[in-house]
C-alpha positions, 0 to 999 in steps of 0.5 A: 211276213209273220202273216205269211208264216202264220197262214202258209200252207207249207209247214215251216219248222225253224231249228237251232244248232242243237235240233230244238225246235225254235218255232213252227207254224200253224201248218207244221203242227196240223201234220204232227201228233202231240208226242211228236211236236213235244219230243221236236220242243225239246230237242229229243234225239231222233224226233223227227225220225219218229214220222220221217219215212225217208227221202228220195236219193238219186239211187233209192226212192225211201232212204235214210242213208246220210240223213239231210236233218244231221248232213254237214252237207246242206246243199244237197237238201236245198230242194228234194222229196221226203216222206212223213207219217201225218195226222189223220193222213197217213204217210205223205210225200212232200217236197222239201227244204232243208237249209241253214239260214243263219250260220253263225247261230245255226239257224235251219229251217225245214219246209214242206209242201205236200205233194199228194194231189200231184202224186195222185195225178201222177199215178192216174196219168201212168196207170191211163198210159199203161193201160192205153199201152197194153190196149193199143197192144191187144188191138195190134195182135188182135189185128195181126192175128185176124190178117193171119187167119184171113190171108193165111189159114183162110187161103190154105182151106181154100186150097184144100176145098178146091183140091177135094172138089177136084177128086170128082173127076178123078174118079168114079168110086162113090164111096170116095165122093161122098167122103170128099164132099162130106169133108168139103163142106167140113172145110167150108164150116171151118172156112165160115168160122174163121172168117167170123173169127177174124172179123170179130177180133178185128173188123178190116172195115173199121180200120179201111171205112170206119165206125158206121161201116163196121157197125153194119157190117158187125150186125149183119153177121149178128142177125145171120147168126142169131136171128137177132133184129138190131135198129141201128140209126147213125146220125154221125157227121164225119166219116172217120175220127181218130183210130183210138175213140173208133176202137172204143166205140166198137169194142163198147158197142161190141160188148153191150150188144153181147150182154143182150143177146147172153141175157136180155132175153130180147129180139130186137136191140137199138143201137144209135150212134151221133154227135151231140154238143161236141161230142160223140154219143153211143146208146144200145138199149133193149127192153129186156129182163133187165138188172139191179144197178149195184148188184151182181148181174149175171155173168162176171160183170168184167164186160162193165168193168171194161167199158168204163175202163176204155171209156176213161182212156178218151176222157169219156164216160159209161152210164148204165141204166137198168130196171128189172122187165124194163131193160138196160141202156148203156150210154156212151160219151165220148168228147171231141175237139179240133185237135182229136177229130179226124175227119176225111 
């Protein structure tokens, strides 16, 4: 028992009925400053208050109301959460127990277990969950607007085009016919823009047919719009994957190719989609102007940040390599397992 007391990673304090420290193990001494240790040993009034930042109650994250150290109801503090100012680590959350072990002498024990790692894990989980919900909401809203543009706005424009074309059978006035023809051409261009915008917001091919079909459709539009040649190779083994994974790969690829169009000054971009070692991988490579890693690239840099954020949501990672005048390679790797794969 003595070895356990001395070697325990949990901080253990023993107090008498007057609040004097009877004993404390090395783990307890390690987290307290010399001044606080001295105050505890002589039983100075409010000595523990020098480092305590409150405990968690049913109504507050941190409170000093009905302090565990002075409360007469010890059963309420058999297991609770407390925050202490420690040496070198700042304010640390602890799982604590504070109760009487010898009623006759009034001896009490205060045991602390560091919850920092659990808190960090919980915070990371909450952040990831929130980010997933945000991105899911964004994609759902993109899908809604995309369908609205395609099914409503584009159809109304098409009806207007049909009506304008019908005017040529209703008049011989050349000025009216010329203006009608110009208006028809303008509406057709607008319809094309709306359809392209609809697809960019959320390609129906991604929802209906999967990654490979969505990529080929996307690259065809880019080649027609920008004159860019995209060398696309796909060796994936399945038609469909989990929707979240497909969305992440599509958005990362979309951002990587757009970056190449805007900044790389190239005519060809290579895109490779494949499976390897139970992971789905995407490589987007160009031989353009490149940039210095760690420096501020042209643009805001938010696109690169967004790639990493999206990848983390599916436990993936993005690796970026670039050299001046040698080009840039973006490599996304997303792990797959039987629980996450969706085969069709």
